[in-house]
Residue, then its C-alpha position, 0 to 999 in steps of 0.5 A: x501499499x502506498x499512502x497518496x500524496x493529496x489526501x494521506x489515505x492508503x492507496x493500492x494499485x489497480x485499474x481505475x475500473x475498479x472504481x468507474x465505468x466508463x462508454x465511449x464512441x467517436x464524435x466526427x475526429x474527436x474521441x470521447x468519454x464518458x466516465x462515472x461513479x458509483x457513489x459521491x466518494x468514488x465520484x470525489x476522487x476520480x473527480x479530483x483525479x483524473x486530470x486533464x494531465x493524468x487522463x492525457x498520460x493515462x491515454x498514453x502518446x496517441x493523444x501527446x498532442x491532442x487537444x484534451x477538455x475535459x467537463x466535471x457532471x458533478x450530478x451524474x457523478x462524471x467527468x466527460x473529456x473530448x480528444x479531440x482530433x484521436x480519429x482524424x476526420x472521423x470513422x471513413x478515414x481513421x488508421x486507427x486500429x478502433x476507429x470508433x474509440x468505442x473501446x478507449x473508455x475500456x483502455x482508460x478502465x485497465x491501466x492500474x492506477x493508485x487508488x485509494x484504499x476505501x474505494x474498493x469493493 
């Protein structure tokens, strides 16, 4: 276990998906990811943890130079992320293995991060 820098709560390495769900897809050349938490405590952590810089690091080098917008939706316990230009000119012209970004949310959920122990079920 590790002690988290922000909250001093004990953390453990675990897939992000143990704390939140996600759904993703395409909006023209942009990828859209909706990420939500099951409860208020998980949303509070997720909302603070998933900064644009952290999302960029978790999504990898493919998004390094792309514009990322992040929107907090507290009434839904959710965060919405738009990765501009990830799909080029759109699904018909994309050469990505996932041209509609349908797997991007699950890829994000698979990333192993430091999660507060009290959020693990």
